[in-house]
Biopython code that builds the backbone (N, CA, C, O; Angstrom):
import numpy as np
from Bio.PDB.StructureBuilder import StructureBuilder

atoms = [
    (1, "MET", "N", (-10.707, 19.541, 18.791)),
    (1, "MET", "CA", (-9.834, 19.289, 18.011)),
    (1, "MET", "C", (-9.128, 20.302, 17.522)),
    (1, "MET", "O", (-9.632, 21.404, 17.303)),
    (2, "GLU", "N", (-8.177, 20.080, 17.358)),
    (2, "GLU", "CA", (-7.015, 21.016, 17.080)),
    (2, "GLU", "C", (-7.137, 22.103, 15.931)),
    (2, "GLU", "O", (-7.664, 21.647, 14.916)),
    (3, "ASP", "N", (-6.774, 23.417, 15.863)),
    (3, "ASP", "CA", (-7.058, 24.407, 14.524)),
    (3, "ASP", "C", (-5.774, 24.086, 13.681)),
    (3, "ASP", "O", (-4.629, 24.070, 14.132)),
    (4, "VAL", "N", (-6.046, 23.900, 12.735)),
    (4, "VAL", "CA", (-5.197, 23.634, 11.405)),
    (4, "VAL", "C", (-5.325, 25.059, 10.636)),
    (4, "VAL", "O", (-6.232, 25.400, 9.876)),
    (5, "THR", "N", (-4.151, 25.821, 11.040)),
    (5, "THR", "CA", (-3.605, 26.813, 10.094)),
    (5, "THR", "C", (-2.756, 26.707, 8.750)),
    (5, "THR", "O", (-2.289, 25.639, 8.356)),
    (6, "GLN", "N", (-2.606, 27.908, 8.096)),
    (6, "GLN", "CA", (-1.618, 27.704, 6.631)),
    (6, "GLN", "C", (-0.503, 27.314, 7.287)),
    (6, "GLN", "O", (0.237, 26.360, 7.050)),
    (7, "GLU", "N", (-0.446, 28.156, 8.153)),
    (7, "GLU", "CA", (0.822, 27.851, 9.027)),
    (7, "GLU", "C", (1.572, 26.531, 9.601)),
    (7, "GLU", "O", (2.742, 26.153, 9.549)),
    (8, "SER", "N", (0.417, 26.009, 10.156)),
    (8, "SER", "CA", (0.627, 24.794, 10.685)),
    (8, "SER", "C", (1.007, 23.496, 9.218)),
    (8, "SER", "O", (2.002, 22.817, 8.967)),
    (9, "ILE", "N", (0.005, 23.608, 8.717)),
    (9, "ILE", "CA", (0.071, 22.724, 6.820)),
    (9, "ILE", "C", (1.697, 23.190, 6.700)),
    (9, "ILE", "O", (2.709, 22.489, 6.722)),
    (10, "ASN", "N", (1.552, 24.527, 6.577)),
    (10, "ASN", "CA", (3.052, 24.378, 5.383)),
    (10, "ASN", "C", (4.241, 23.740, 6.488)),
    (10, "ASN", "O", (4.987, 22.827, 6.135)),
    (11, "GLU", "N", (4.276, 24.081, 7.257)),
    (11, "GLU", "CA", (4.795, 23.170, 8.625)),
    (11, "GLU", "C", (5.052, 21.613, 8.448)),
    (11, "GLU", "O", (6.048, 20.929, 8.683)),
    (12, "ALA", "N", (4.175, 21.393, 8.100)),
    (12, "ALA", "CA", (3.286, 19.776, 7.960)),
    (12, "ALA", "C", (4.240, 19.473, 6.261)),
    (12, "ALA", "O", (4.947, 18.506, 5.979)),
    (13, "LYS", "N", (3.940, 20.565, 5.488)),
    (13, "LYS", "CA", (4.806, 19.971, 4.360)),
    (13, "LYS", "C", (6.139, 19.859, 3.965)),
    (13, "LYS", "O", (6.573, 19.123, 3.079)),
    (14, "LYS", "N", (6.970, 20.888, 4.907)),
    (14, "LYS", "CA", (8.147, 20.524, 5.243)),
    (14, "LYS", "C", (8.685, 19.533, 5.811)),
    (14, "LYS", "O", (9.808, 19.078, 5.595)),
    (15, "GLN", "N", (7.610, 19.036, 6.827)),
    (15, "GLN", "CA", (8.269, 17.994, 7.780)),
    (15, "GLN", "C", (7.458, 16.323, 6.342)),
    (15, "GLN", "O", (7.325, 15.181, 6.781)),
    (16, "ILE", "N", (7.231, 16.541, 5.402)),
    (16, "ILE", "CA", (6.630, 15.250, 4.605)),
    (16, "ILE", "C", (8.004, 15.593, 4.077)),
    (16, "ILE", "O", (8.887, 14.792, 4.384)),
    (17, "GLN", "N", (8.375, 16.702, 3.289)),
    (17, "GLN", "CA", (9.627, 16.774, 2.500)),
    (17, "GLN", "C", (10.337, 16.205, 3.050)),
    (17, "GLN", "O", (11.010, 15.521, 2.278)),
    (18, "LYS", "N", (10.682, 16.043, 4.357)),
    (18, "LYS", "CA", (12.336, 15.686, 4.656)),
    (18, "LYS", "C", (11.404, 14.268, 4.630)),
    (18, "LYS", "O", (11.811, 13.720, 3.606)),
    (19, "ASP", "N", (10.591, 13.578, 5.092)),
    (19, "ASP", "CA", (10.390, 12.485, 5.377)),
    (19, "ASP", "C", (10.693, 11.691, 3.889)),
    (19, "ASP", "O", (11.525, 10.784, 3.921)),
    (20, "ILE", "N", (10.240, 11.915, 2.995)),
    (20, "ILE", "CA", (10.675, 11.656, 1.388)),
    (20, "ILE", "C", (11.958, 11.640, 1.062)),
    (20, "ILE", "O", (12.275, 11.003, 0.058)),
    (21, "ASP", "N", (13.042, 12.376, 1.880)),
    (21, "ASP", "CA", (13.395, 12.241, 1.535)),
    (21, "ASP", "C", (14.336, 11.888, 2.201)),
    (21, "ASP", "O", (15.385, 12.442, 1.873)),
    (22, "THR", "N", (14.453, 10.764, 3.508)),
    (22, "THR", "CA", (15.077, 10.661, 4.418)),
    (22, "THR", "C", (15.202, 9.293, 4.138)),
    (22, "THR", "O", (16.192, 8.580, 3.974)),
    (23, "HIS", "N", (13.573, 8.995, 4.110)),
    (23, "HIS", "CA", (13.367, 7.059, 3.761)),
    (23, "HIS", "C", (12.630, 7.019, 2.636)),
    (23, "HIS", "O", (11.602, 7.654, 2.403)),
    (24, "SER", "N", (13.227, 6.201, 1.902)),
    (24, "SER", "CA", (13.032, 5.609, 0.514)),
    (24, "SER", "C", (11.512, 4.986, 0.280)),
    (24, "SER", "O", (10.766, 5.253, -0.662)),
    (25, "ILE", "N", (11.345, 4.411, 0.985)),
    (25, "ILE", "CA", (9.834, 4.322, 1.052)),
    (25, "ILE", "C", (8.814, 4.517, 2.132)),
    (25, "ILE", "O", (8.668, 3.803, 3.124)),
    (26, "MET", "N", (8.032, 5.735, 1.755)),
    (26, "MET", "CA", (7.337, 6.491, 2.918)),
    (26, "MET", "C", (5.903, 6.357, 2.755)),
    (26, "MET", "O", (5.391, 6.758, 1.710)),
    (27, "LEU", "N", (5.241, 5.870, 3.612)),
    (27, "LEU", "CA", (3.451, 5.212, 3.831)),
    (27, "LEU", "C", (3.315, 6.404, 4.428)),
    (27, "LEU", "O", (4.077, 6.825, 5.299)),
    (28, "TYR", "N", (2.136, 7.116, 3.888)),
    (28, "TYR", "CA", (1.031, 7.994, 4.674)),
    (28, "TYR", "C", (-0.204, 7.390, 5.105)),
    (28, "TYR", "O", (-1.041, 7.038, 4.273)),
    (29, "MET", "N", (-0.400, 7.227, 6.481)),
    (29, "MET", "CA", (-1.726, 6.338, 5.942)),
    (29, "MET", "C", (-2.596, 6.993, 7.372)),
    (29, "MET", "O", (-2.305, 8.014, 7.995)),
    (30, "LYS", "N", (-3.931, 5.873, 7.676)),
    (30, "LYS", "CA", (-4.394, 6.430, 8.941)),
    (30, "LYS", "C", (-4.335, 4.783, 9.948)),
    (30, "LYS", "O", (-4.674, 3.632, 9.673)),
    (31, "GLY", "N", (-3.648, 5.515, 11.335)),
    (31, "GLY", "CA", (-3.119, 4.503, 11.901)),
    (31, "GLY", "C", (-2.119, 3.879, 11.982)),
    (31, "GLY", "O", (-1.644, 3.688, 10.863)),
    (32, "LYS", "N", (-1.435, 3.371, 12.924)),
    (32, "LYS", "CA", (0.335, 2.810, 12.625)),
    (32, "LYS", "C", (0.540, 1.544, 11.351)),
    (32, "LYS", "O", (-0.428, 1.290, 10.635)),
    (33, "LYS", "N", (1.435, 1.042, 11.218)),
    (33, "LYS", "CA", (2.170, 0.128, 10.641)),
    (33, "LYS", "C", (1.265, -1.155, 11.359)),
    (33, "LYS", "O", (0.576, -1.815, 10.580)),
    (34, "PHE", "N", (1.254, -1.382, 12.247)),
    (34, "PHE", "CA", (0.982, -2.470, 13.129)),
    (34, "PHE", "C", (-0.400, -2.709, 13.563)),
    (34, "PHE", "O", (-1.074, -3.722, 13.753)),
    (35, "MET", "N", (-0.675, -0.994, 13.691)),
    (35, "MET", "CA", (-2.650, -1.606, 13.959)),
    (35, "MET", "C", (-3.129, -0.393, 12.616)),
    (35, "MET", "O", (-3.697, 0.610, 13.050)),
    (36, "PRO", "N", (-3.009, -0.430, 11.702)),
    (36, "PRO", "CA", (-4.111, 0.425, 11.026)),
    (36, "PRO", "C", (-5.229, 0.599, 10.978)),
    (36, "PRO", "O", (-6.093, -0.260, 10.803)),
    (37, "GLN", "N", (-5.416, 2.079, 11.173)),
    (37, "GLN", "CA", (-7.527, 2.370, 11.635)),
    (37, "GLN", "C", (-8.076, 2.390, 10.001)),
    (37, "GLN", "O", (-8.952, 3.256, 10.006)),
    (38, "CYS", "N", (-7.974, 1.878, 8.716)),
    (38, "CYS", "CA", (-8.799, 2.142, 8.016)),
    (38, "CYS", "C", (-8.539, 0.800, 7.231)),
    (38, "CYS", "O", (-7.621, 0.017, 7.471)),
    (39, "GLY", "N", (-9.376, 0.683, 6.379)),
    (39, "GLY", "CA", (-9.170, -0.958, 5.038)),
    (39, "GLY", "C", (-8.042, -0.689, 4.404)),
    (39, "GLY", "O", (-7.014, -1.367, 4.393)),
    (40, "PHE", "N", (-8.324, 0.640, 3.706)),
    (40, "PHE", "CA", (-7.791, 0.857, 2.682)),
    (40, "PHE", "C", (-5.969, 1.324, 3.264)),
    (40, "PHE", "O", (-5.223, 1.581, 2.320)),
    (41, "SER", "N", (-5.749, 1.357, 3.752)),
    (41, "SER", "CA", (-4.377, 1.797, 4.629)),
    (41, "SER", "C", (-3.865, 0.127, 5.275)),
    (41, "SER", "O", (-2.640, 0.010, 5.316)),
    (42, "ALA", "N", (-4.489, -0.845, 5.653)),
    (42, "ALA", "CA", (-4.150, -1.755, 5.678)),
    (42, "ALA", "C", (-4.292, -2.631, 4.517)),
    (42, "ALA", "O", (-3.716, -3.718, 4.567)),
    (43, "GLN", "N", (-4.737, -2.431, 3.836)),
    (43, "GLN", "CA", (-4.331, -3.172, 2.600)),
    (43, "GLN", "C", (-3.200, -2.782, 1.989)),
    (43, "GLN", "O", (-2.745, -3.683, 1.284)),
    (44, "VAL", "N", (-2.602, -1.843, 1.983)),
    (44, "VAL", "CA", (-1.206, -0.674, 1.519)),
    (44, "VAL", "C", (-0.087, -1.756, 2.250)),
    (44, "VAL", "O", (0.921, -2.229, 1.725)),
    (45, "VAL", "N", (-0.482, -1.930, 3.299)),
    (45, "VAL", "CA", (0.711, -1.831, 4.183)),
    (45, "VAL", "C", (0.656, -3.845, 4.250)),
    (45, "VAL", "O", (1.686, -4.516, 4.303)),
    (46, "HIS", "N", (-0.707, -4.424, 4.230)),
    (46, "HIS", "CA", (-0.541, -6.007, 3.684)),
    (46, "HIS", "C", (0.118, -6.158, 2.283)),
    (46, "HIS", "O", (0.108, -7.346, 1.959)),
    (47, "ILE", "N", (0.649, -5.415, 1.408)),
    (47, "ILE", "CA", (1.103, -5.514, 0.529)),
    (47, "ILE", "C", (2.376, -5.165, 0.139)),
    (47, "ILE", "O", (3.024, -5.654, -0.787)),
    (48, "LEU", "N", (2.712, -4.242, 0.942)),
    (48, "LEU", "CA", (4.091, -3.974, 1.082)),
    (48, "LEU", "C", (4.524, -4.693, 2.192)),
    (48, "LEU", "O", (5.673, -4.411, 2.533)),
    (49, "SER", "N", (3.989, -5.485, 2.820)),
    (49, "SER", "CA", (4.961, -6.434, 3.913)),
    (49, "SER", "C", (4.929, -7.913, 3.247)),
    (49, "SER", "O", (5.627, -8.844, 3.649)),
    (50, "GLU", "N", (4.067, -7.983, 2.229)),
    (50, "GLU", "CA", (4.216, -9.098, 0.941)),
    (50, "GLU", "C", (5.416, -9.306, 0.443)),
    (50, "GLU", "O", (6.144, -10.296, 0.370)),
    (51, "ILE", "N", (5.531, -7.828, -0.002)),
    (51, "ILE", "CA", (6.709, -7.195, -1.412)),
    (51, "ILE", "C", (8.015, -7.927, 0.080)),
    (51, "ILE", "O", (9.083, -8.504, -0.125)),
    (52, "GLY", "N", (7.545, -7.687, 1.081)),
    (52, "GLY", "CA", (9.332, -7.935, 2.172)),
    (52, "GLY", "C", (10.272, -6.938, 1.977)),
    (52, "GLY", "O", (11.472, -7.190, 2.090)),
    (53, "VAL", "N", (9.609, -5.150, 1.523)),
    (53, "VAL", "CA", (10.477, -3.959, 1.640)),
    (53, "VAL", "C", (10.231, -3.416, 2.924)),
    (53, "VAL", "O", (9.098, -3.341, 3.400)),
    (54, "GLU", "N", (11.530, -2.934, 3.652)),
    (54, "GLU", "CA", (11.076, -2.113, 4.856)),
    (54, "GLU", "C", (10.234, -0.699, 4.477)),
    (54, "GLU", "O", (10.102, -0.269, 3.330)),
    (55, "PHE", "N", (9.682, -0.061, 5.725)),
    (55, "PHE", "CA", (8.800, 0.717, 4.691)),
    (55, "PHE", "C", (8.915, 1.398, 5.966)),
    (55, "PHE", "O", (9.026, 0.752, 7.008)),
    (56, "GLU", "N", (8.887, 3.043, 5.937)),
    (56, "GLU", "CA", (8.095, 3.948, 7.413)),
    (56, "GLU", "C", (6.960, 4.464, 7.104)),
    (56, "GLU", "O", (6.772, 4.710, 5.912)),
    (57, "THR", "N", (5.949, 4.752, 8.035)),
    (57, "THR", "CA", (4.907, 4.853, 7.850)),
    (57, "THR", "C", (4.662, 5.972, 8.843)),
    (57, "THR", "O", (5.330, 5.803, 9.863)),
    (58, "LYS", "N", (3.762, 7.281, 8.865)),
    (58, "LYS", "CA", (3.325, 8.355, 9.748)),
    (58, "LYS", "C", (1.578, 8.164, 8.946)),
    (58, "LYS", "O", (1.064, 7.850, 7.872)),
    (59, "ASP", "N", (1.079, 8.755, 10.815)),
    (59, "ASP", "CA", (0.279, 8.570, 11.009)),
    (59, "ASP", "C", (-0.972, 9.505, 11.104)),
    (59, "ASP", "O", (-1.191, 10.044, 12.188)),
    (60, "VAL", "N", (-1.866, 9.752, 9.972)),
    (60, "VAL", "CA", (-2.124, 10.977, 10.015)),
    (60, "VAL", "C", (-3.199, 11.253, 10.430)),
    (60, "VAL", "O", (-3.685, 12.346, 10.140)),
    (61, "LEU", "N", (-4.082, 10.080, 11.461)),
    (61, "LEU", "CA", (-4.838, 10.822, 12.607)),
    (61, "LEU", "C", (-3.985, 11.710, 13.759)),
    (61, "LEU", "O", (-4.496, 12.390, 14.649)),
    (62, "GLU", "N", (-2.986, 11.578, 13.580)),
    (62, "GLU", "CA", (-2.210, 11.842, 14.706)),
    (62, "GLU", "C", (-2.259, 13.322, 14.759)),
    (62, "GLU", "O", (-2.398, 13.878, 15.849)),
    (63, "ASP", "N", (-2.143, 14.086, 13.519)),
    (63, "ASP", "CA", (-2.240, 15.210, 13.706)),
    (63, "ASP", "C", (-2.604, 15.763, 12.129)),
    (63, "ASP", "O", (-1.972, 15.344, 11.159)),
    (64, "MET", "N", (-3.807, 16.850, 11.995)),
    (64, "MET", "CA", (-4.103, 17.282, 11.145)),
    (64, "MET", "C", (-3.782, 18.600, 10.916)),
    (64, "MET", "O", (-4.633, 19.470, 11.096)),
    (65, "SER", "N", (-2.939, 18.802, 10.635)),
    (65, "SER", "CA", (-2.166, 19.492, 10.166)),
    (65, "SER", "C", (-1.372, 18.775, 9.072)),
    (65, "SER", "O", (-1.212, 19.333, 7.986)),
    (66, "LEU", "N", (-0.795, 17.386, 9.351)),
    (66, "LEU", "CA", (-0.485, 16.528, 8.330)),
    (66, "LEU", "C", (-1.214, 16.090, 7.637)),
    (66, "LEU", "O", (-0.877, 15.903, 6.468)),
    (67, "ARG", "N", (-2.711, 15.698, 8.155)),
    (67, "ARG", "CA", (-3.366, 15.347, 7.573)),
    (67, "ARG", "C", (-3.763, 16.240, 6.214)),
    (67, "ARG", "O", (-3.676, 15.889, 5.037)),
    (68, "GLN", "N", (-4.048, 17.019, 6.554)),
    (68, "GLN", "CA", (-4.181, 18.136, 5.391)),
    (68, "GLN", "C", (-2.847, 18.630, 4.155)),
    (68, "GLN", "O", (-2.829, 18.830, 2.941)),
    (69, "GLY", "N", (-1.750, 18.674, 5.373)),
    (69, "GLY", "CA", (-0.731, 19.174, 4.554)),
    (69, "GLY", "C", (-0.177, 17.888, 3.377)),
    (69, "GLY", "O", (0.480, 18.151, 2.370)),
    (70, "ILE", "N", (-0.680, 16.284, 3.844)),
    (70, "ILE", "CA", (-0.183, 15.595, 3.005)),
    (70, "ILE", "C", (-0.596, 15.185, 1.681)),
    (70, "ILE", "O", (-0.047, 14.584, 0.757)),
    (71, "LYS", "N", (-2.055, 15.844, 1.931)),
    (71, "LYS", "CA", (-3.227, 16.309, 0.654)),
    (71, "LYS", "C", (-2.686, 17.183, -0.317)),
    (71, "LYS", "O", (-2.804, 16.738, -1.458)),
    (72, "GLU", "N", (-2.134, 18.276, -0.232)),
    (72, "GLU", "CA", (-1.780, 19.441, -0.735)),
    (72, "GLU", "C", (-0.781, 19.051, -1.247)),
    (72, "GLU", "O", (-0.788, 18.889, -2.467)),
    (73, "PHE", "N", (0.240, 18.811, -0.591)),
    (73, "PHE", "CA", (1.743, 18.114, -0.905)),
    (73, "PHE", "C", (1.725, 17.147, -2.188)),
    (73, "PHE", "O", (2.591, 17.137, -3.063)),
    (74, "SER", "N", (0.422, 16.224, -2.133)),
    (74, "SER", "CA", (0.808, 15.484, -3.525)),
    (74, "SER", "C", (-0.292, 15.755, -4.568)),
    (74, "SER", "O", (-0.271, 15.178, -5.656)),
    (75, "ASP", "N", (-1.303, 16.681, -4.213)),
    (75, "ASP", "CA", (-2.556, 17.209, -4.736)),
    (75, "ASP", "C", (-3.302, 15.651, -4.983)),
    (75, "ASP", "O", (-3.647, 15.227, -6.085)),
    (76, "TRP", "N", (-3.436, 15.006, -3.822)),
    (76, "TRP", "CA", (-4.312, 13.642, -3.988)),
    (76, "TRP", "C", (-5.109, 14.130, -2.609)),
    (76, "TRP", "O", (-4.824, 14.541, -1.485)),
    (77, "PRO", "N", (-6.489, 13.774, -3.541)),
    (77, "PRO", "CA", (-7.139, 13.668, -2.120)),
    (77, "PRO", "C", (-7.340, 12.656, -0.549)),
    (77, "PRO", "O", (-7.409, 13.025, 0.623)),
    (78, "THR", "N", (-7.374, 11.664, -0.996)),
    (78, "THR", "CA", (-7.349, 10.334, -0.117)),
    (78, "THR", "C", (-6.023, 9.727, 0.506)),
    (78, "THR", "O", (-4.850, 9.660, 0.137)),
    (79, "ILE", "N", (-6.544, 9.427, 1.316)),
    (79, "ILE", "CA", (-4.826, 8.560, 2.459)),
    (79, "ILE", "C", (-5.335, 7.040, 1.810)),
    (79, "ILE", "O", (-6.383, 6.953, 1.170)),
    (80, "PRO", "N", (-4.437, 5.856, 2.072)),
    (80, "PRO", "CA", (-2.591, 6.378, 2.130)),
    (80, "PRO", "C", (-2.187, 7.139, 1.040)),
    (80, "PRO", "O", (-2.953, 7.589, 0.188)),
    (81, "GLN", "N", (-1.023, 7.276, 1.067)),
    (81, "GLN", "CA", (0.172, 8.311, -0.356)),
    (81, "GLN", "C", (1.274, 7.004, 0.140)),
    (81, "GLN", "O", (1.565, 6.777, 1.314)),
    (82, "LEU", "N", (1.563, 6.572, -0.527)),
    (82, "LEU", "CA", (2.526, 5.920, -1.007)),
    (82, "LEU", "C", (4.063, 6.576, -1.751)),
    (82, "LEU", "O", (4.317, 5.983, -2.800)),
    (83, "TYR", "N", (4.791, 7.352, -1.493)),
    (83, "TYR", "CA", (6.485, 7.678, -1.618)),
    (83, "TYR", "C", (7.098, 6.388, -2.075)),
    (83, "TYR", "O", (7.077, 5.443, -1.286)),
    (84, "VAL", "N", (7.607, 6.249, -3.182)),
    (84, "VAL", "CA", (8.939, 5.515, -2.870)),
    (84, "VAL", "C", (10.108, 6.413, -3.871)),
    (84, "VAL", "O", (9.918, 6.775, -5.032)),
    (85, "ARG", "N", (11.217, 6.614, -3.124)),
    (85, "ARG", "CA", (12.657, 7.188, -3.639)),
    (85, "ARG", "C", (12.043, 9.101, -3.628)),
    (85, "ARG", "O", (12.729, 9.822, -4.352)),
    (86, "GLY", "N", (11.283, 9.560, -3.140)),
    (86, "GLY", "CA", (10.887, 10.945, -3.014)),
    (86, "GLY", "C", (10.109, 11.149, -4.089)),
    (86, "GLY", "O", (10.086, 12.225, -4.687)),
    (87, "GLU", "N", (9.223, 9.848, -4.502)),
    (87, "GLU", "CA", (8.488, 10.062, -5.577)),
    (87, "GLU", "C", (7.062, 9.789, -5.603)),
    (87, "GLU", "O", (6.816, 8.621, -5.905)),
    (88, "PHE", "N", (5.874, 10.648, -5.336)),
    (88, "PHE", "CA", (4.595, 10.423, -4.926)),
    (88, "PHE", "C", (4.058, 8.880, -6.186)),
    (88, "PHE", "O", (4.192, 8.931, -7.409)),
    (89, "VAL", "N", (3.487, 7.702, -5.412)),
    (89, "VAL", "CA", (3.187, 6.299, -6.290)),
    (89, "VAL", "C", (1.926, 6.679, -6.343)),
    (89, "VAL", "O", (1.539, 6.986, -7.471)),
    (90, "GLY", "N", (1.073, 6.765, -5.386)),
    (90, "GLY", "CA", (-0.961, 7.147, -5.527)),
    (90, "GLY", "C", (-1.218, 6.205, -4.005)),
    (90, "GLY", "O", (-0.674, 5.732, -3.007)),
    (91, "GLY", "N", (-2.347, 6.359, -4.665)),
    (91, "GLY", "CA", (-3.101, 5.458, -3.047)),
    (91, "GLY", "C", (-3.069, 4.122, -2.914)),
    (91, "GLY", "O", (-2.028, 3.476, -3.034)),
    (92, "CYS", "N", (-4.373, 3.539, -2.617)),
    (92, "CYS", "CA", (-4.503, 2.536, -1.960)),
    (92, "CYS", "C", (-4.804, 1.397, -3.586)),
    (92, "CYS", "O", (-4.291, 0.298, -3.801)),
    (93, "ASP", "N", (-5.867, 2.234, -4.555)),
    (93, "ASP", "CA", (-5.798, 1.645, -6.239)),
    (93, "ASP", "C", (-4.950, 1.660, -6.478)),
    (93, "ASP", "O", (-4.726, 0.453, -6.382)),
    (94, "ILE", "N", (-4.089, 2.059, -6.770)),
    (94, "ILE", "CA", (-2.501, 2.439, -8.007)),
    (94, "ILE", "C", (-2.080, 1.585, -7.125)),
    (94, "ILE", "O", (-1.816, 0.529, -7.700)),
    (95, "ILE", "N", (-1.832, 1.510, -5.667)),
    (95, "ILE", "CA", (-0.830, 0.590, -5.455)),
    (95, "ILE", "C", (-1.181, -0.849, -5.413)),
    (95, "ILE", "O", (-0.233, -1.629, -5.326)),
    (96, "THR", "N", (-2.527, -1.393, -5.464)),
    (96, "THR", "CA", (-3.474, -2.557, -5.738)),
    (96, "THR", "C", (-2.849, -2.888, -7.083)),
    (96, "THR", "O", (-1.949, -3.728, -7.121)),
    (97, "GLU", "N", (-3.324, -2.198, -8.340)),
    (97, "GLU", "CA", (-3.436, -2.167, -9.459)),
    (97, "GLU", "C", (-1.787, -2.767, -9.707)),
    (97, "GLU", "O", (-1.606, -3.815, -10.327)),
    (98, "LEU", "N", (-0.610, -1.938, -9.125)),
    (98, "LEU", "CA", (0.826, -2.413, -9.827)),
    (98, "LEU", "C", (1.406, -3.410, -9.185)),
    (98, "LEU", "O", (2.457, -3.955, -9.523)),
    (99, "PHE", "N", (0.462, -3.778, -7.860)),
    (99, "PHE", "CA", (0.969, -4.929, -7.046)),
    (99, "PHE", "C", (0.486, -6.362, -7.818)),
    (99, "PHE", "O", (1.109, -7.414, -7.959)),
    (100, "GLU", "N", (-1.215, -5.879, -8.370)),
    (100, "GLU", "CA", (-1.767, -7.188, -9.376)),
    (100, "GLU", "C", (-0.364, -7.787, -10.529)),
    (100, "GLU", "O", (0.149, -8.877, -10.780)),
    (101, "SER", "N", (-0.127, -6.047, -11.081)),
    (101, "SER", "CA", (0.419, -6.184, -12.017)),
    (101, "SER", "C", (2.179, -6.671, -12.512)),
    (101, "SER", "O", (2.744, -6.769, -13.601)),
    (102, "GLY", "N", (2.659, -6.913, -10.901)),
    (102, "GLY", "CA", (4.023, -6.713, -10.691)),
    (102, "GLY", "C", (4.816, -5.630, -10.845)),
    (102, "GLY", "O", (6.026, -5.580, -10.628)),
    (103, "GLU", "N", (4.147, -4.812, -11.203)),
    (103, "GLU", "CA", (5.087, -3.772, -11.073)),
    (103, "GLU", "C", (5.691, -3.112, -9.917)),
    (103, "GLU", "O", (6.878, -2.833, -9.741)),
    (104, "LEU", "N", (4.509, -2.870, -9.026)),
    (104, "LEU", "CA", (4.902, -2.450, -7.752)),
    (104, "LEU", "C", (5.842, -3.046, -6.980)),
    (104, "LEU", "O", (5.966, -2.613, -5.834)),
    (105, "ARG", "N", (6.749, -4.217, -7.450)),
    (105, "ARG", "CA", (7.796, -5.094, -6.702)),
    (105, "ARG", "C", (9.202, -4.274, -7.347)),
    (105, "ARG", "O", (10.132, -3.672, -6.811)),
    (106, "THR", "N", (8.824, -4.600, -8.847)),
    (106, "THR", "CA", (10.339, -3.857, -9.634)),
    (106, "THR", "C", (10.185, -2.719, -9.136)),
    (106, "THR", "O", (11.267, -2.344, -8.685)),
    (107, "LEU", "N", (9.110, -1.713, -8.934)),
    (107, "LEU", "CA", (9.541, -0.201, -8.485)),
    (107, "LEU", "C", (10.341, -0.376, -7.119)),
    (107, "LEU", "O", (11.399, 0.232, -6.952)),
    (108, "LEU", "N", (9.978, -0.958, -6.448)),
    (108, "LEU", "CA", (10.226, -1.216, -4.856)),
    (108, "LEU", "C", (11.290, -1.979, -5.008)),
    (108, "LEU", "O", (12.113, -1.833, -4.104)),
    (109, "THR", "N", (11.670, -3.014, -6.117)),
    (109, "THR", "CA", (13.353, -3.742, -4.998)),
    (109, "THR", "C", (14.113, -3.397, -6.064)),
    (109, "THR", "O", (14.519, -4.516, -6.378)),
    (110, "THR", "N", (14.700, -2.492, -7.014)),
    (110, "THR", "CA", (15.266, -2.107, -8.409)),
    (110, "THR", "C", (15.688, -0.716, -7.658)),
    (110, "THR", "O", (16.267, 0.173, -8.283)),
]
sb = StructureBuilder()
sb.init_structure("model")
sb.init_model(0)
sb.init_chain("A")
sb.init_seg("    ")
for serial, (resi, resn, name, xyz) in enumerate(atoms, 1):
    if name == "N":
        sb.init_residue(resn, " ", resi, " ")
    sb.init_atom(name, np.array(xyz, "f"), 0.0, 1.0, " ", f" {name:<3s}", serial, name[0])
structure = sb.get_structure()
């Protein structure tokens, strides 16, 4: 397992900021868009695909500094994490609730 230092976490946070500034819809997840590695990540990918929006993903399992960095960046303890236009929206439960209420579609398409 790779060493995770505060320096590597800080570098990951800089990359996270760059990612969310570059991509209007950014999902940090376990696994890849076409091969999620956990049920919660799979559910959020399914919801975003159902809405039909383009989105970017980063696999936190490939980089332990990123995995820790995203939790510190958002002050949110779990993965997946969705960012829309630079703002943290939430994890799987929040995304599911917003999807079911119709609010997520509005947020993503307006």
